N, C-alpha and C positions, 0 to 999 in steps of 0.2 A: 664129230671127229674131233680129236685132239689137236689144237693148235691151228685148227682150219677156220677161215673167216665165215661168219654167220649171214653176212650182208648178202643181198640178192644182187647179182650182176645187173648193170643198167640195162643191158640188151633184153632182159627178160621183164623189164617194166613197162607196161603198156602205155600208150598215149594216154588212153582214156583213164587210167589211174591219175595220172598227172594233172590232167585238167580238173578231175573232181577235186584233187588235193588243193590246187590253187583257188578253185571256187569256194571251198571251205574255209580256206585261210582269208579270202578276200571278205566273206561273210562275217568271220570272226572280228577283222580288223574294223568292218563297219559299225559292227556291235559295241567295240570297245571306244570307237570314236564317239559314238552317241551317248554311252554310259559316261565318258568324261565330261562331255558337254552338259548332261544332266546334273553332274556333280559340281559343276563350276559354280561358285559363289558369286553373288552379286558384287559389283565394286563398292568398296568401302566409301561411304560419304565422307567428303573432306568437310570438316567442320569450318563454318564461316569464320572469318577473321574477325576478332572483336572490335567494336568501333572505336575510332580514337577517342582519348578521354578529353571531355569537355573542360576547358580551362576557364577559370573565373578570376576576375580581377581580384587581387588581394583586398581583404576587408579588415580595416583597422578597428580593434576593439575598443580604442581609447577615443571618447567623444571629441568631436572637433569644436573648439571653441572659437568664437569670433575674435579676430584681432582687434584690441582696443589700443587707441592712441592714448597715452598718458602725458599728462600735463602737470606742471608743477602747480601746487596749491598756493594760491595767491591769498593774502591777508586782506581781510575786509576792513573798511574804514571804522573807527572808534565810534562809540555812541557820541552825538552831538547834542549839546544843551542849549545852544543859541548863543553862547558868548561870542562877541565880535572878534576878539583876538584869535579865536580858534577856526573862524569861519574859512579863511583862505586855505589853511591846511585840510580842512575837512573837505571842501570842494575839489581841492587837488587830489586827494586820495579816491574820491568818488570817481573822477575822471580816469586816473591811471587804472583803477580795477576794471572799469568798463572797457577800456581799449584792450587790457591783458584777457580778459574773459567775455569777449564779445559774443562768443557761440553760446553762452548760457541764457542770452535774452532773446526772445521773440520778436521784439520791436522796440522802438526808443521809447515808447510810452511805459514799458516795464523799467527803463532807466530810472524815470523819475519815481515811480512807486517803490523801487528798491532802495533807492536814496532815502526815501521818507520813513523807511523801516528803522533808521538809526536815529531818527528825531526824538529824543528822549529826554524829558525834562526840560524846566526853564522855558525860555522863549521858542526854543524850537519845536517843543511839544504842542505849544498853543498854536504856532503858525501852521503846523501840520493838521491839527484838529480843525482849523478854520478852512483848510483848504477841502477837507473831505466834506466839512458841512455845507459848503457851497455846492459841492457835487450834489449831495442829497437833495438839496433845495431846488436845483436847476435840472438835474439829470445829465448834466455835462461836467467833465472834469476841467477845472478851470485853467490847468495849465497844459498845454498841448505839445509842446516841444521842449527838447532839453535845453536849446539856447534859451528860451524863455524862462524855463527853471533857473538857469545860471544868472539870468539877468535879475530876477527877483531875489535870488539868493543873496547877490552882491548888495542889493539894495537893503536888505533886512539884516544881514549878517557879517557883511564886511565892515571894518572900522569906519566910522563916519568921519568925511572929510579927510580920508587916508592920504590923497595927493598933497592937499595944502599942510597936513600935519607933516608928512614926509619932508616937503620943501623946507619948512620951518626949522626941522630937526637938523637937516644938513647945512643950513646957514648958521647955525649954533654950533656949540662945543659938546652938546649932550651926546652926539654919537661917537665922539672920541673913543680910542681903545681903552684907555685908563688901565685897569686890572684884567681886562679879558685877554685871553690867548688870541693869538693871530687869527686862528681859524673861527673862533667866535665873533671876533671883530669883523672879519670877512663876510660871514653869514648875515649879521645885522645890517653891515653896509649894503649888501646886495638886496636886501628887503627894502631899505630905505630908497635906494635908487629905483627899485621897481615900481614903488608906490608913487614917487615923485615923477616918474616918466623921463628922467634924465638918459640921454643916449650919446651925447657928445663925449668922445674919448679923453679929450685933454680935461674937461670938467671932471670927469669922473676919477681920472688919475690924480688930478690936483686935490680933490677932496678927500680922496682915500689916504694920499700921503700926509695931509695936513692932519687927519685924525689917528694917525699911526704913532705910537709912543717914540720917543726920542731914540731910545736904545733899539728899536726895530727898524729905523729908517736905514 
């Protein structure tokens, strides 16, 4: 019929039909639940966090050089030929070098051997040759200490009778300044006083003033 409802009134639906329908829906719901469970993907694996970077100490590409202490270069004594008037200056030069460059020597015996390397020509060379000849004959170096070397050096290479000669010079007029400069006069006067062994201040002042030129007094 036109315009009439096609639905079946509820009073005509049997209870058995309703139960069967609910059972069918329940079965379908269970099947859908199982299907969804079967289709579920396994949980994605979370990647492990990367290990922290290993830190290394900084490496210098430049080679490390040892620190060296620098020392001024000292002048060696001049060659010595044995002349007595140069003996004192040569010995003083050797002693000064040894004091300034002490670390260059292993022991005091090397002081003597080093000093002998400058004995070249004249009486000095002959004296050095005699020392080494004695060592070759006896197997023992004849000079054992620096003090002994200085003692023998003064005996052979310092001016003979230096003290007496200096005293005589200071008692005469030969040490007077004359035409020398004050500096030159002072140097020569001090050398004479050292050789003579004068220490009394009044004596030294008196002799120095006596030898000084009149214009300089």
